[in-house]
C-alpha positions in Angstrom: -36.3 59.9 -39.7 -33.1 58.1 -38.8 -32.9 56.7 -35.3 -30.0 57.9 -33.2 -28.1 55.3 -31.3 -26.1 56.5 -28.2 -22.6 55.1 -27.5 -24.0 53.3 -24.5 -26.7 51.5 -26.6 -24.0 50.6 -29.1 -21.9 49.0 -26.4 -24.9 47.1 -25.0 -25.8 45.9 -28.5 -22.3 44.7 -29.2 -22.1 42.8 -25.9 -25.4 41.1 -26.8 -24.1 40.1 -30.3 -20.6 39.1 -29.4 -20.1 35.5 -28.1 -19.4 35.3 -24.4 -15.7 34.9 -23.4 -14.9 31.3 -22.2 -14.6 31.1 -18.5 -11.5 29.6 -16.9 -12.3 26.1 -15.6 -11.5 25.8 -11.9 -9.7 22.7 -10.6 -12.0 19.8 -10.6 -13.2 19.1 -7.1 -16.2 17.2 -5.8 -19.1 19.2 -4.4 -19.6 19.3 -0.6 -21.3 16.2 0.7 -24.7 16.3 2.3 -25.5 12.5 2.0 -26.0 11.1 5.5 -25.8 7.6 4.1 -22.3 8.1 2.8 -19.5 7.8 5.4 -15.7 7.4 5.5 -14.0 5.9 8.5 -10.3 5.2 9.2 -8.2 2.9 11.3 -5.1 4.2 13.1 -2.5 3.2 10.4 -2.7 6.4 8.3 -5.2 8.9 9.7 -3.7 12.0 8.1 -4.4 10.5 4.6 -8.0 9.7 5.6 -8.4 13.3 6.8 -7.1 14.6 3.5 -9.5 12.4 1.6 -12.4 13.6 3.7 -11.4 17.2 3.3 -11.1 16.8 -0.5 -14.7 15.4 -0.5 -16.0 18.1 1.8 -17.2 15.7 4.5 -16.2 14.9 8.1 -14.5 11.6 9.0 -16.7 9.1 10.7 -16.2 8.7 14.5 -14.8 5.4 15.7 -12.9 4.4 18.8 -9.9 2.1 18.2 -8.0 1.2 21.3 -6.0 -1.7 22.7 -6.2 -3.7 25.8 -3.1 -4.1 28.0 -2.2 -7.4 26.2 -2.4 -5.8 22.8 -5.9 -6.9 21.7 -7.7 -4.4 19.5 -10.9 -2.9 20.8 -13.2 -1.2 18.3 -16.4 0.8 18.7 -18.2 2.7 15.9 -19.5 5.9 17.6 -22.2 6.9 15.2 -25.2 5.3 13.4 -24.2 3.5 10.2 -27.5 1.5 9.6 -28.2 1.4 5.8 -25.0 3.5 5.1 -22.5 3.1 2.3 -19.4 2.9 4.4 -15.7 3.2 3.4 -13.1 2.2 5.9 -9.5 3.3 5.1 -6.6 1.3 6.4 -3.2 0.5 4.8 -1.8 -2.8 6.2 1.7 -1.3 6.6 4.0 -1.8 9.6 3.0 -3.1 12.1 1.3 -5.2 9.4 -0.5 -7.8 11.5 -1.9 -5.3 14.0 -3.2 -3.0 11.3 -4.7 -5.9 9.4 -6.5 -7.1 12.5 -7.7 -3.6 13.2 -9.2 -3.4 9.7 -10.9 -6.8 10.0 -12.5 -5.9 13.3 -13.7 -2.6 12.0 -15.3 -4.3 9.0 -17.0 -6.8 11.4 -18.3 -4.0 13.5 -19.8 -2.2 10.5 -21.4 -5.5 9.4 -23.0 -6.1 12.8 -24.1 -2.4 12.8 -26.2 -3.1 9.6 -24.1 -1.0 7.2 -25.6 -1.4 3.7 -22.3 -1.7 1.9 -18.7 -1.9 3.3 -15.7 -1.0 1.1 -12.2 -1.8 2.4 -10.0 1.1 1.1 -6.4 -0.2 1.3 -3.9 2.4 0.1 -1.3 -0.3 0.7 -2.1 -4.0 0.6 0.2 -6.0 2.8 1.2 -9.6 2.1 0.9 -8.9 -1.6 4.4 -10.1 -2.3 3.4 -13.7 -1.3 1.1 -14.2 -4.3 2.2 -17.7 -5.5 3.9 -20.9 -4.5 7.4 -20.2 -5.7 8.9 -22.7 -3.3 7.6 -26.0 -1.7 5.4 -25.7 1.3 4.8 -22.0 1.4 1.5 -20.1 1.8 -0.2 -17.9 -0.7 -0.7 -15.2 1.9 -2.3 -12.6 -0.5 -5.2 -15.0 -1.1 -5.6 -15.7 2.6 -5.8 -12.0 3.4 -8.4 -11.5 0.6 -10.5 -14.3 2.1 -10.2 -12.8 5.6 -11.5 -9.4 4.3 -14.5 -11.1 2.6 -15.2 -13.3 5.7 -15.1 -10.2 7.9 -17.9 -8.6 5.8 -16.3 -6.4 3.1 -18.5 -6.1 0.1 -15.8 -4.7 -2.1 -12.2 -3.4 -2.0 -10.3 -0.4 -3.3 -6.5 -1.0 -3.5 -3.7 1.3 -4.7 -1.0 -0.4 -6.8 -1.0 -4.0 -5.4 2.3 -5.8 -6.0 0.8 -7.8 -8.9 -2.4 -7.1 -10.8 -3.6 -10.8 -10.5 -4.2 -10.2 -6.8 -7.6 -8.8 -7.9 -8.5 -12.4 -8.8 -7.9 -13.6 -5.3 -11.0 -11.8 -4.1 -14.5 -13.1 -4.4 -15.8 -9.5 -4.2 -15.4 -6.6 -6.7 -12.0 -5.0 -6.5 -11.1 -1.5 -7.8 -7.4 -1.2 -8.7 -6.1 2.4 -8.4 -2.8 3.4 -10.0 -0.7 6.1 -8.3 1.0 6.8 -11.7 -1.1 9.9 -12.6 0.3 11.7 -9.6 3.9 10.5 -10.3 3.6 11.1 -14.0 2.5 14.7 -13.4 5.5 15.4 -11.1 8.1 14.0 -13.6 6.5 15.8 -16.5 7.1 19.1 -14.7 10.7 18.2 -14.0 11.3 17.8 -17.8 14.3 15.6 -17.4 16.5 15.5 -20.6 16.8 12.2 -22.6 14.6 10.3 -20.1 14.6 6.5 -19.9 12.1 4.8 -17.6 13.6 1.7 -16.0 11.9 -1.4 -14.6 14.1 -2.9 -11.9 12.9 -6.4 -12.8 10.9 -8.3 -15.5 7.8 -8.3 -13.4 7.5 -4.5 -13.4 7.8 -4.1 -17.2 4.1 -3.4 -17.8 4.1 -0.7 -15.1 7.3 0.9 -16.6 5.9 0.7 -20.1 2.7 2.5 -19.1 4.8 5.2 -17.3 7.2 5.6 -20.3 4.3 6.1 -22.7 2.8 8.8 -20.5 6.0 10.8 -20.2 7.1 10.1 -23.8 10.3 8.3 -22.7 12.4 5.3 -23.7 12.2 2.0 -21.8 14.9 -0.2 -20.2 14.8 -3.3 -18.0 17.3 -4.5 -15.4 17.7 -8.3 -15.3 17.6 -9.1 -11.5 18.0 -12.3 -9.6 16.8 -12.5 -6.0 19.3 -14.4 -4.0 17.2 -14.5 -0.8 14.4 -12.6 0.8 15.1 -8.8 0.7 18.4 -9.5 -1.1 18.7 -9.0 -4.9 21.6 -9.2 -7.2 21.5 -7.0 -10.4 22.7 -8.9 -13.4 22.7 -6.6 -16.4 20.8 -3.7 -18.1 18.6 -4.4 -21.1 18.3 -1.2 -23.2 20.5 1.8 -24.0 20.9 4.2 -21.0 24.3 5.8 -22.0 24.1 9.6 -21.7 20.5 9.5 -20.5 18.6 10.5 -17.4 17.1 7.3 -15.9 14.0 7.0 -13.8 13.6 3.7 -11.8 9.9 2.9 -11.2 8.6 0.3 -8.8 5.5 -0.4 -6.8 7.2 -0.3 -3.4 10.6 0.4 -1.9 11.3 -1.8 1.1 15.0 -1.9 2.1 15.9 0.0 -1.0 18.6 -2.6 -1.8 17.2 -3.3 -5.3 16.7 0.4 -6.1 20.3 1.3 -5.0 21.9 -1.6 -6.9 19.8 -0.8 -10.0 21.0 2.8 -9.8 24.6 1.7 -9.6 24.2 -0.6 -12.6 22.6 2.2 -14.7 25.5 4.6 -13.8 28.0 1.9 -14.7 26.3 1.6 -18.1 26.7 5.4 -18.8 23.6 7.0 -17.3 24.1 10.6 -16.5 21.7 10.8 -13.5 19.3 8.4 -11.8 15.9 9.1 -10.1 13.5 6.7 -8.5 9.8 6.6 -7.7 7.4 4.2 -6.1 3.9 4.1 -4.9 4.6 2.7 -1.5 7.3 3.9 0.9 7.7 0.8 3.1 11.3 1.8 3.9 12.3 -0.9 6.3 15.8 -0.5 7.9 18.3 0.3 6.4 16.3 1.8 3.5 16.8 5.5 4.4 20.6 5.0 5.0 20.9 3.1 1.7 19.1 6.0 -0.2 21.1 8.6 1.6 24.4 7.0 0.6 23.4 6.2 -2.9 24.0 8.1 -6.2 20.2 8.6 -6.7 19.3 12.2 -7.1 16.0 11.8 -5.3 13.3 9.3 -4.6 9.6 10.2 -5.0 6.9 8.2 -3.2 3.2 8.7 -2.3 1.6 9.0 1.1 -0.1 5.6 1.0 2.1 4.8 4.0 3.1 7.4 6.6 6.8 8.1 6.7 8.9 7.5 9.8 10.6 10.5 11.3 13.9 9.4 9.9 12.5 9.1 6.3 10.6 12.4 6.6 13.9 14.2 7.5 15.8 12.7 4.6 16.2 15.4 1.9 16.4 12.8 -1.0 12.9 11.5 -0.2 9.9 13.5 -1.6 6.3 12.6 -0.8 3.3 13.3 -3.1 -0.3 13.1 -1.9 -2.8 10.8 -3.6 -5.7 11.9 -1.4 -7.4 13.5 -4.4 -7.1 10.3 -6.5 -8.5 8.2 -3.7 -11.3 10.7 -3.0 -12.4 10.7 -6.6 -12.4 6.9 -6.7 -14.5 6.7 -3.5 -16.9 9.3 -5.0 -17.2 7.2 -8.2 -17.9 4.0 -6.2 -20.5 5.7 -4.1 -22.3 7.2 -7.1 -21.9 4.0 -9.2 -19.9 5.7 -11.9 -16.7 4.6 -13.7 -13.5 4.5 -11.7 -11.4 3.7 -14.8 -12.1 7.2 -16.2 -9.7 8.6 -13.7 -6.8 7.1 -15.7 -7.9 8.1 -19.2 
């Protein structure tokens, strides 16, 4: 006798035989942390970024007291047990540079004396990086001195976002992980889909950075020949590359007074560019940077939150801030778990 199969049984049989539908992959985010020997602390230079990183990793920020005596001396006390812990201390050495650097050094020393197993200095912005060689007689190599100070204080390794020059990694006698902010910036400009885009390096030293960026966004490359007349004063000479009738994106590691960025934008427009945008990892924005940007022909300037913006900069409509908390969080996770950091940029 033939076996009768009900419609319900047919459906169940079909479901068993048919391959399962692929599930949508959620946004990659680390699992919540339960490791009591993994801790992140922060100085006072950029606490909002540290909180974002901790929130991304699903863990609380470590408790530390950072105060100052009446004469300005820094007082630090770590307010929880860190014995045997893998400690990450976040502190960009932005303005006031010397105060924030001293704060970082004292926090590292406190962790060392509290018997932390490993101390990683996480510096979203590495101050003094522009003084990386003897380009004049009788000048210091300040970047090397700062690297030695961090090592002497007790740091076992460092995590730095876009230092001014890559060779600064060699100034350290401890392992250094170099993070690029470019994945965040590239993603933003890909979404803008600017027509006939040319990525522009404002000087010869930034060509490698601009070439990498241009490759990621599938754009042409141009270079501006720049001569620095004196500190914080640059004179644009001429544009190398075809920018006529094209949208131009100036990319740099930092924007200080914005003098170079504004003069580069003017040179590009004089050479026929239709529009000019700018982006940088670090918004140093010393006076009169915001005024220079506001009065320039630049459409808008994109920066990351490695350095907190001043109230004036935050209110400037031409300045846009992107967060790199997720990037730093994933790098910290990789260091703690002893996995590859370079995979973040592949």
